[in-house]
C-alpha positions as CSV (number, residue, x, y, z in Angstrom):
1,M,0.0,0.0,0.0
2,I,2.7,2.3,1.0
3,S,4.2,2.0,-2.4
4,L,1.0,3.2,-4.2
5,L,1.8,6.8,-2.8
6,Y,4.8,6.8,-5.0
7,K,3.8,4.8,-8.0
8,E,0.5,3.6,-9.9
9,I,-0.9,0.3,-9.2
10,D,0.4,-1.0,-12.7
11,D,3.8,-0.1,-11.6
12,V,3.8,-2.0,-8.4
13,K,5.2,-5.1,-7.9
14,N,3.0,-7.9,-6.3
15,I,-0.3,-5.9,-6.5
16,T,-3.2,-5.8,-8.8
17,K,-6.3,-3.7,-9.1
18,E,-8.2,-6.8,-8.0
19,I,-6.2,-7.2,-4.6
20,F,-6.0,-3.5,-4.0
21,D,-9.8,-3.5,-4.6
22,K,-10.1,-6.5,-1.9
23,V,-8.0,-4.8,0.3
24,I,-10.0,-1.6,0.4
25,E,-13.2,-4.0,0.5
26,L,-12.2,-5.5,3.6
27,F,-10.3,-2.2,5.2
28,P,-12.4,0.7,4.1
29,K,-10.5,2.9,6.3
30,A,-7.3,2.0,4.4
31,G,-9.0,3.3,0.9
32,T,-10.0,6.7,2.9
33,I,-6.6,7.3,3.9
34,Y,-5.1,6.3,0.8
35,E,-7.1,8.7,-1.3
36,M,-6.5,11.4,1.3
37,L,-2.9,11.3,1.3
38,K,-3.1,10.8,-2.4
39,E,-4.7,14.0,-2.7
40,F,-2.3,15.9,-0.3
41,K,0.5,14.7,-2.6
42,N,-1.5,16.0,-5.7
43,I,-2.1,19.3,-3.7
44,M,1.9,20.0,-3.1
45,F,3.0,18.7,-6.3
46,S,0.4,20.9,-8.3
47,K,1.4,23.9,-6.0
48,H,-2.2,24.8,-5.3
49,V,-1.7,25.6,-1.9
50,E,-5.1,27.5,-1.8
51,K,-6.6,23.9,-1.7
52,L,-5.0,22.9,1.6
53,D,-7.2,24.5,4.0
54,D,-10.3,22.6,2.7
55,W,-8.0,19.1,2.7
56,I,-7.2,19.8,6.4
57,L,-10.4,20.2,7.3
58,R,-11.8,17.5,5.5
59,T,-9.2,15.1,6.6
60,Q,-9.4,16.3,10.5
61,K,-13.3,15.4,10.1
62,L,-11.8,11.6,9.6
63,N,-10.3,11.5,13.3
64,I,-7.5,9.3,12.2
65,Q,-5.1,10.1,14.9
66,E,-1.6,9.7,12.7
67,I,-2.9,12.0,10.1
68,N,-4.2,14.6,12.9
69,S,-0.8,14.4,14.4
70,F,0.5,15.0,11.0
71,I,-1.4,18.1,10.7
72,N,-1.0,19.5,14.1
73,R,2.7,18.9,14.1
74,N,2.8,16.3,16.9
């Protein structure tokens, strides 16, 4: 899963779209985390920092301790 933050699914060894979909089906929170981190990466690389405040607000509502810690710099 971590590799998917850096590469597209077709470029990651030992994972297929079907496996990824099954993992997300079994662990929906993992899918949410993946989407939020991917969106964060896109905001940073696109230099659309104006979208960051909205991302932070939406992400904090998910109440995921590790991500909130990152957001709050703890």
